[in-house]
C-alpha atoms as a printed R data frame, in Angstrom:
    type eleno elety resid chain resno      x       y       z
1   ATOM     1    CA   MET     A     1 50.413  -3.192  33.943
2   ATOM     2    CA   ALA     A     2 48.584  -4.406  30.870
3   ATOM     3    CA   HIS     A     3 49.498  -2.774  27.569
4   ATOM     4    CA   GLN     A     4 46.685  -0.770  26.025
5   ATOM     5    CA   PRO     A     5 46.409  -0.728  22.222
6   ATOM     6    CA   THR     A     6 47.402   2.500  20.506
7   ATOM     7    CA   ASP     A     7 44.494   4.278  18.881
8   ATOM     8    CA   PRO     A     8 45.426   6.255  15.742
9   ATOM     9    CA   HIS     A     9 41.898   7.717  15.825
10  ATOM    10    CA   PRO     A    10 41.328   8.925  19.411
11  ATOM    11    CA   GLY     A    11 37.924   8.163  20.801
12  ATOM    12    CA   ASN     A    12 37.206   5.132  18.619
13  ATOM    13    CA   GLY     A    13 37.139   2.869  21.650
14  ATOM    14    CA   ARG     A    14 34.336   4.973  23.157
15  ATOM    15    CA   ARG     A    15 32.140   4.957  20.063
16  ATOM    16    CA   LEU     A    16 28.925   3.027  19.944
17  ATOM    17    CA   PRO     A    17 29.414  -0.535  18.659
18  ATOM    18    CA   ALA     A    18 27.404   0.136  15.492
19  ATOM    19    CA   GLY     A    19 29.624   3.062  14.527
20  ATOM    20    CA   ARG     A    20 32.822   1.169  15.280
21  ATOM    21    CA   GLN     A    21 31.632  -1.857  13.365
22  ATOM    22    CA   ALA     A    22 30.828   0.282  10.318
23  ATOM    23    CA   GLU     A    23 34.357   1.716  10.330
24  ATOM    24    CA   LEU     A    24 35.825  -1.714  10.937
25  ATOM    25    CA   ALA     A    25 33.901  -3.163   7.981
26  ATOM    26    CA   GLN     A    26 35.067  -0.302   5.779
27  ATOM    27    CA   HIS     A    27 38.690  -0.938   6.777
28  ATOM    28    CA   VAL     A    28 38.406  -4.662   5.996
29  ATOM    29    CA   ALA     A    29 36.879  -3.866   2.610
30  ATOM    30    CA   SER     A    30 39.796  -1.550   1.846
31  ATOM    31    CA   ALA     A    31 42.571  -3.838   3.127
32  ATOM    32    CA   GLY     A    32 41.098  -7.066   1.776
33  ATOM    33    CA   GLU     A    33 42.325  -9.192   4.697
34  ATOM    34    CA   VAL     A    34 43.227  -8.279   8.291
35  ATOM    35    CA   THR     A    35 44.101  -9.850  11.616
36  ATOM    36    CA   VAL     A    36 42.405  -9.370  14.981
37  ATOM    37    CA   ALA     A    37 45.622  -7.881  16.371
38  ATOM    38    CA   GLU     A    38 45.782  -5.297  13.559
39  ATOM    39    CA   LEU     A    39 42.190  -4.218  14.178
40  ATOM    40    CA   SER     A    40 42.656  -4.075  17.932
41  ATOM    41    CA   GLU     A    41 45.580  -1.676  17.544
42  ATOM    42    CA   ARG     A    42 43.914   0.404  14.847
43  ATOM    43    CA   PHE     A    43 40.620   0.923  16.677
44  ATOM    44    CA   GLY     A    44 41.958   1.045  20.224
45  ATOM    45    CA   VAL     A    45 39.789  -1.743  21.619
46  ATOM    46    CA   SER     A    46 40.544  -5.165  23.053
47  ATOM    47    CA   MET     A    47 40.955  -8.204  20.846
48  ATOM    48    CA   ASP     A    48 37.890  -9.771  22.463
49  ATOM    49    CA   THR     A    49 35.855  -6.734  21.375
50  ATOM    50    CA   VAL     A    50 37.223  -7.036  17.854
51  ATOM    51    CA   ARG     A    51 36.314 -10.724  17.751
52  ATOM    52    CA   ARG     A    52 32.744  -9.954  18.816
53  ATOM    53    CA   ASP     A    53 32.503  -7.222  16.168
54  ATOM    54    CA   LEU     A    54 33.827  -9.555  13.490
55  ATOM    55    CA   ASP     A    55 31.447 -12.318  14.524
56  ATOM    56    CA   ARG     A    56 28.517  -9.897  14.226
57  ATOM    57    CA   LEU     A    57 29.648  -8.590  10.830
58  ATOM    58    CA   HIS     A    58 30.190 -12.151   9.622
59  ATOM    59    CA   ALA     A    59 26.669 -13.114  10.747
60  ATOM    60    CA   ASP     A    60 25.342 -10.115   8.823
61  ATOM    61    CA   GLY     A    61 27.209 -11.182   5.692
62  ATOM    62    CA   VAL     A    62 29.359  -8.035   5.646
63  ATOM    63    CA   LEU     A    63 32.685  -9.894   5.785
64  ATOM    64    CA   VAL     A    64 34.088 -13.411   6.125
65  ATOM    65    CA   ARG     A    65 35.537 -14.495   9.458
66  ATOM    66    CA   THR     A    66 38.866 -16.313   9.114
67  ATOM    67    CA   HIS     A    67 41.269 -18.014  11.499
68  ATOM    68    CA   GLY     A    68 42.694 -15.073  13.417
69  ATOM    69    CA   GLY     A    69 41.007 -12.285  11.483
70  ATOM    70    CA   ALA     A    70 38.648 -11.462   8.635
71  ATOM    71    CA   MET     A    71 38.535 -10.830   4.900
72  ATOM    72    CA   VAL     A    72 36.188  -9.192   2.433
73  ATOM    73    CA   ALA     A    73 33.040 -11.177   1.727
74  ATOM    74    CA   THR     A    74 33.981 -11.668  -1.927
75  ATOM    75    CA   GLY     A    75 37.348 -13.341  -1.635
76  ATOM    76    CA   GLN     A    76 37.681 -13.507  -5.428
77  ATOM    77    CA   ALA     A    77 37.840  -9.748  -5.758
78  ATOM    78    CA   ARG     A    78 40.177  -8.786  -2.962
79  ATOM    79    CA   PRO     A    79 43.332  -6.973  -4.085
80  ATOM    80    CA   ASP     A    80 46.744  -8.629  -4.043
81  ATOM    81    CA   ARG     A    81 49.003  -7.502  -1.225
82  ATOM    82    CA   ALA     A    82 52.546  -6.498  -2.153
83  ATOM    83    CA   LEU     A    83 55.121  -9.163  -1.327
84  ATOM    84    CA   GLY     A    84 56.862  -6.973   1.242
85  ATOM    85    CA   GLU     A    85 53.602  -6.575   3.154
86  ATOM    86    CA   ARG     A    86 52.868 -10.315   3.000
87  ATOM    87    CA   MET     A    87 56.344 -11.179   4.282
88  ATOM    88    CA   VAL     A    88 55.602  -9.632   7.689
89  ATOM    89    CA   MET     A    89 52.138 -11.165   8.034
90  ATOM    90    CA   GLN     A    90 51.964 -14.361  10.125
91  ATOM    91    CA   SER     A    91 55.730 -14.786   9.754
92  ATOM    92    CA   GLU     A    92 56.006 -17.365  12.549
93  ATOM    93    CA   THR     A    93 53.252 -19.467  11.000
94  ATOM    94    CA   LYS     A    94 54.897 -19.322   7.586
95  ATOM    95    CA   GLU     A    95 58.261 -20.338   9.021
96  ATOM    96    CA   ALA     A    96 56.653 -23.344  10.723
97  ATOM    97    CA   ILE     A    97 54.896 -24.375   7.506
98  ATOM    98    CA   GLY     A    98 58.103 -23.826   5.543
99  ATOM    99    CA   ALA     A    99 60.075 -26.065   7.897
100 ATOM   100    CA   ALA     A   100 57.448 -28.807   7.569
101 ATOM   101    CA   ALA     A   101 57.479 -28.503   3.764
102 ATOM   102    CA   ALA     A   102 61.282 -28.726   3.665
103 ATOM   103    CA   ARG     A   103 61.064 -32.135   5.323
104 ATOM   104    CA   LEU     A   104 59.265 -33.452   2.234
105 ATOM   105    CA   VAL     A   105 62.318 -32.708   0.090
106 ATOM   106    CA   THR     A   106 64.792 -35.539  -0.481
107 ATOM   107    CA   ASP     A   107 68.483 -35.081  -1.201
108 ATOM   108    CA   HIS     A   108 69.669 -35.158  -4.822
109 ATOM   109    CA   SER     A   109 66.171 -34.479  -6.150
110 ATOM   110    CA   ALA     A   110 64.653 -31.864  -8.470
111 ATOM   111    CA   VAL     A   111 62.228 -29.441  -6.830
112 ATOM   112    CA   VAL     A   112 60.087 -26.786  -8.493
113 ATOM   113    CA   VAL     A   113 59.139 -23.967  -6.129
114 ATOM   114    CA   GLY     A   114 56.379 -21.437  -6.730
115 ATOM   115    CA   SER     A   115 56.018 -17.793  -5.820
116 ATOM   116    CA   GLY     A   116 54.997 -16.398  -2.454
117 ATOM   117    CA   THR     A   117 56.318 -15.887   1.043
118 ATOM   118    CA   THR     A   118 55.617 -19.345   2.486
119 ATOM   119    CA   THR     A   119 57.696 -20.994  -0.252
120 ATOM   120    CA   LEU     A   120 60.524 -18.607   0.619
121 ATOM   121    CA   ALA     A   121 60.300 -19.890   4.182
122 ATOM   122    CA   ALA     A   122 60.543 -23.467   2.888
123 ATOM   123    CA   ALA     A   123 63.676 -22.579   0.915
124 ATOM   124    CA   ARG     A   124 65.344 -21.165   4.022
125 ATOM   125    CA   HIS     A   125 64.866 -24.501   5.782
126 ATOM   126    CA   LEU     A   126 66.753 -26.580   3.192
127 ATOM   127    CA   GLN     A   127 70.138 -26.075   4.844
128 ATOM   128    CA   GLN     A   128 70.447 -29.747   5.833
129 ATOM   129    CA   HIS     A   129 69.815 -30.961   2.260
130 ATOM   130    CA   ARG     A   130 72.369 -31.651  -0.443
131 ATOM   131    CA   GLY     A   131 72.525 -31.975  -4.215
132 ATOM   132    CA   LEU     A   132 69.215 -30.282  -5.039
133 ATOM   133    CA   ILE     A   133 68.185 -29.019  -8.452
134 ATOM   134    CA   VAL     A   134 65.794 -26.118  -7.838
135 ATOM   135    CA   VAL     A   135 63.527 -24.595 -10.482
136 ATOM   136    CA   THR     A   136 61.527 -21.491  -9.555
137 ATOM   137    CA   ASN     A   137 59.615 -18.470 -10.795
138 ATOM   138    CA   ASN     A   138 60.195 -16.742  -7.449
139 ATOM   139    CA   LEU     A   139 62.674 -13.913  -8.065
140 ATOM   140    CA   LEU     A   140 63.684 -13.757  -4.391
141 ATOM   141    CA   LEU     A   141 64.201 -17.475  -3.909
142 ATOM   142    CA   PRO     A   142 67.756 -17.854  -5.325
143 ATOM   143    CA   GLY     A   143 68.958 -15.326  -2.766
144 ATOM   144    CA   VAL     A   144 67.620 -17.283   0.240
145 ATOM   145    CA   LEU     A   145 68.559 -20.812  -0.833
146 ATOM   146    CA   PRO     A   146 71.368 -22.238   1.314
147 ATOM   147    CA   ARG     A   147 74.366 -22.548  -1.010
148 ATOM   148    CA   GLU     A   148 75.430 -25.892   0.408
149 ATOM   149    CA   ALA     A   149 72.029 -27.423  -0.384
150 ATOM   150    CA   VAL     A   150 71.826 -26.835  -4.129
151 ATOM   151    CA   ARG     A   151 73.619 -28.203  -7.149
152 ATOM   152    CA   ASP     A   152 71.856 -26.064  -9.745
153 ATOM   153    CA   VAL     A   153 69.224 -23.301  -9.646
154 ATOM   154    CA   TYR     A   154 67.078 -22.409 -12.660
155 ATOM   155    CA   LEU     A   155 64.916 -19.291 -12.864
156 ATOM   156    CA   LEU     A   156 61.912 -19.499 -15.173
157 ATOM   157    CA   GLY     A   157 61.449 -16.719 -17.700
158 ATOM   158    CA   GLY     A   158 58.289 -14.862 -18.636
159 ATOM   159    CA   ALA     A   159 56.465 -11.697 -17.701
160 ATOM   160    CA   VAL     A   160 57.377 -10.299 -14.279
161 ATOM   161    CA   ARG     A   161 54.663  -9.554 -11.727
162 ATOM   162    CA   ILE     A   162 56.277  -6.776  -9.696
163 ATOM   163    CA   ALA     A   163 53.905  -7.046  -6.720
164 ATOM   164    CA   ALA     A   164 54.534 -10.786  -6.417
165 ATOM   165    CA   GLN     A   165 58.237 -10.653  -7.389
166 ATOM   166    CA   ALA     A   166 57.628 -13.632  -9.657
167 ATOM   167    CA   THR     A   167 57.646 -14.529 -13.329
168 ATOM   168    CA   VAL     A   168 54.565 -15.817 -15.104
169 ATOM   169    CA   GLY     A   169 54.881 -18.049 -18.142
170 ATOM   170    CA   PRO     A   170 55.551 -21.605 -19.388
171 ATOM   171    CA   VAL     A   171 57.484 -23.978 -17.139
172 ATOM   172    CA   VAL     A   172 59.995 -24.808 -19.885
173 ATOM   173    CA   PHE     A   173 63.494 -23.752 -20.929
174 ATOM   174    CA   GLY     A   174 64.860 -22.720 -24.289
175 ATOM   175    CA   GLY     A   175 66.894 -25.379 -26.027
176 ATOM   176    CA   GLY     A   176 68.560 -23.265 -28.693
177 ATOM   177    CA   GLY     A   177 68.148 -24.789 -32.145
178 ATOM   178    CA   ALA     A   178 66.464 -27.844 -30.618
179 ATOM   179    CA   GLY     A   179 63.522 -25.785 -29.369
180 ATOM   180    CA   GLU     A   180 62.005 -25.802 -25.888
181 ATOM   181    CA   ARG     A   181 63.007 -28.358 -23.288
182 ATOM   182    CA   THR     A   182 60.359 -29.736 -20.986
183 ATOM   183    CA   ILE     A   183 61.446 -30.721 -17.492
184 ATOM   184    CA   ARG     A   184 60.410 -33.246 -14.865
185 ATOM   185    CA   CYS     A   185 60.660 -32.673 -11.114
186 ATOM   186    CA   ASP     A   186 60.321 -34.910  -8.088
187 ATOM   187    CA   LEU     A   187 58.365 -32.417  -5.969
188 ATOM   188    CA   ALA     A   188 56.435 -29.177  -6.423
189 ATOM   189    CA   LEU     A   189 56.152 -26.721  -3.519
190 ATOM   190    CA   VAL     A   190 53.307 -24.341  -4.342
191 ATOM   191    CA   GLY     A   191 51.781 -21.617  -2.185
192 ATOM   192    CA   VAL     A   192 48.105 -20.828  -2.864
193 ATOM   193    CA   GLY     A   193 45.518 -18.247  -1.858
194 ATOM   194    CA   GLY     A   194 42.539 -20.542  -1.318
195 ATOM   195    CA   VAL     A   195 41.816 -24.181  -0.457
196 ATOM   196    CA   ASP     A   196 38.209 -25.287  -0.884
197 ATOM   197    CA   ALA     A   197 36.391 -28.620  -0.759
198 ATOM   198    CA   GLU     A   198 34.690 -28.111  -4.133
199 ATOM   199    CA   MET     A   199 36.977 -25.738  -6.048
200 ATOM   200    CA   GLY     A   200 40.303 -27.157  -4.935
201 ATOM   201    CA   VAL     A   201 43.161 -24.648  -4.791
202 ATOM   202    CA   SER     A   202 43.004 -21.173  -6.289
203 ATOM   203    CA   THR     A   203 44.781 -17.839  -6.632
204 ATOM   204    CA   SER     A   204 43.847 -14.297  -7.613
205 ATOM   205    CA   HIS     A   205 45.791 -14.104 -10.914
206 ATOM   206    CA   VAL     A   206 45.065 -16.189 -14.033
207 ATOM   207    CA   GLY     A   207 48.669 -16.199 -15.231
208 ATOM   208    CA   GLU     A   208 49.965 -17.348 -11.862
209 ATOM   209    CA   ALA     A   209 47.302 -20.060 -11.739
210 ATOM   210    CA   GLU     A   210 48.462 -21.481 -15.069
211 ATOM   211    CA   THR     A   211 52.112 -21.396 -14.001
212 ATOM   212    CA   MET     A   212 51.288 -23.164 -10.734
213 ATOM   213    CA   ALA     A   213 49.159 -25.755 -12.539
214 ATOM   214    CA   GLU     A   214 52.041 -26.487 -14.893
215 ATOM   215    CA   MET     A   215 54.427 -26.852 -11.969
216 ATOM   216    CA   MET     A   216 52.071 -29.479 -10.598
217 ATOM   217    CA   ARG     A   217 51.802 -31.272 -13.942
218 ATOM   218    CA   ILE     A   218 55.567 -31.720 -14.303
219 ATOM   219    CA   SER     A   219 56.035 -33.048 -10.756
220 ATOM   220    CA   ARG     A   220 55.763 -36.564  -9.397
221 ATOM   221    CA   ARG     A   221 54.552 -35.257  -6.037
222 ATOM   222    CA   VAL     A   222 52.740 -32.012  -5.239
223 ATOM   223    CA   ALA     A   223 52.778 -30.164  -1.916
224 ATOM   224    CA   VAL     A   224 50.482 -27.174  -1.401
225 ATOM   225    CA   LEU     A   225 51.552 -24.728   1.311
226 ATOM   226    CA   ALA     A   226 48.685 -22.791   2.906
227 ATOM   227    CA   ASP     A   227 47.913 -21.565   6.406
228 ATOM   228    CA   ALA     A   228 44.469 -21.982   7.933
229 ATOM   229    CA   THR     A   229 43.280 -18.538   6.802
230 ATOM   230    CA   LYS     A   230 43.196 -19.957   3.260
231 ATOM   231    CA   PHE     A   231 40.732 -22.738   4.175
232 ATOM   232    CA   ASP     A   232 37.274 -22.609   2.569
233 ATOM   233    CA   GLN     A   233 38.353 -19.690   0.361
234 ATOM   234    CA   VAL     A   234 37.829 -19.528  -3.424
235 ATOM   235    CA   LEU     A   235 39.803 -16.918  -5.341
236 ATOM   236    CA   PHE     A   236 39.430 -15.735  -8.918
237 ATOM   237    CA   SER     A   237 41.305 -18.469 -10.772
238 ATOM   238    CA   GLN     A   238 41.332 -22.172  -9.992
239 ATOM   239    CA   ILE     A   239 44.733 -23.849 -10.048
240 ATOM   240    CA   ALA     A   240 43.788 -27.505  -9.638
241 ATOM   241    CA   ASP     A   241 41.387 -29.949  -8.042
242 ATOM   242    CA   LEU     A   242 42.310 -31.489  -4.704
243 ATOM   243    CA   SER     A   243 42.906 -34.802  -6.485
244 ATOM   244    CA   VAL     A   244 46.080 -33.350  -8.036
245 ATOM   245    CA   ILE     A   245 47.643 -32.711  -4.618
246 ATOM   246    CA   ASP     A   246 49.637 -35.185  -2.534
247 ATOM   247    CA   TYR     A   247 50.264 -33.031   0.541
248 ATOM   248    CA   LEU     A   248 48.657 -30.026   2.207
249 ATOM   249    CA   VAL     A   249 51.264 -28.420   4.456
250 ATOM   250    CA   THR     A   250 49.512 -26.154   6.941
251 ATOM   251    CA   ASP     A   251 49.446 -24.946  10.545
252 ATOM   252    CA   THR     A   252 46.028 -26.243  11.627
253 ATOM   253    CA   ALA     A   253 44.208 -29.463  10.753
254 ATOM   254    CA   PRO     A   254 41.249 -28.739   8.429
255 ATOM   255    CA   ARG     A   255 37.738 -29.524   9.631
256 ATOM   256    CA   GLY     A   256 34.299 -30.188   8.219
257 ATOM   257    CA   ALA     A   257 33.711 -30.432   4.484
258 ATOM   258    CA   LEU     A   258 37.301 -29.536   3.617
259 ATOM   259    CA   ALA     A   259 38.699 -32.262   5.856
260 ATOM   260    CA   ARG     A   260 36.362 -34.805   4.290
261 ATOM   261    CA   ALA     A   261 37.225 -33.684   0.757
262 ATOM   262    CA   LEU     A   262 40.955 -33.916   1.451
263 ATOM   263    CA   GLU     A   263 40.530 -37.410   2.848
264 ATOM   264    CA   ALA     A   264 38.468 -38.486  -0.191
265 ATOM   265    CA   ALA     A   265 41.165 -37.086  -2.506
266 ATOM   266    CA   GLU     A   266 43.855 -38.939  -0.483
267 ATOM   267    CA   VAL     A   267 45.674 -35.723   0.369
268 ATOM   268    CA   GLU     A   268 48.022 -36.088   3.331
269 ATOM   269    CA   VAL     A   269 47.828 -33.172   5.764
270 ATOM   270    CA   VAL     A   270 51.299 -32.254   7.029
271 ATOM   271    CA   LEU     A   271 51.541 -30.185  10.228
272 ATOM   272    CA   PRO     A   272 54.580 -28.641  11.947
273 ATOM   273    CA   HIS     A   273 56.115 -30.777  14.668
């Protein structure tokens, strides 16, 4: 017998489409970004019904349809989700992207790893590597790195963003009386909130954007980790143009203008095996 979605608001499934769509749009505006499965369970209707509602609201300009869900129409203004909430969203997709990103890492190299949940997934998949120097602003990353893979781990200082569990500040280390020490890495693994043909990669926080941009500047190769829901999205603060990136590690091959822009910028799209 087919499982019927639980309805926390009894009777929603019997409401007229216009009324349901209004409530659905209000929920998306409040949450910032949602999946079809979440909406199906919340409103007690099938996923096909949710998809039709989202398509209608997208056509009306009320929200933006994404791969597998929807987000508020003004992506720049949507609120940041807490890290704990993001860790349970699309976890299988993030693990697949993380595994693909880990394959870009070479043994006995220096890797700088940014904040976010997809970069945590990449760190978990480094168990077959050896001799790595890892630099990160991700407060949770040292705890998930396989011990046998790393030689040294360095945590960047700066202001702490509690919601992101990450530090924000210069990608340098104190050198005592000699002043600050700049560093050079072989690869940057950076998770972003938006990937756009014209605006490149972006995030919702200016401080994080500057930290990510600096991670890219100190690295010989740059890999951006982003699932398909981030495609064609522009958030508040630009991190870098597409020309700065060497790899886009994602779950679905980009299409249209974004695909053409990535090709023109010579960005290699890396997909899970």
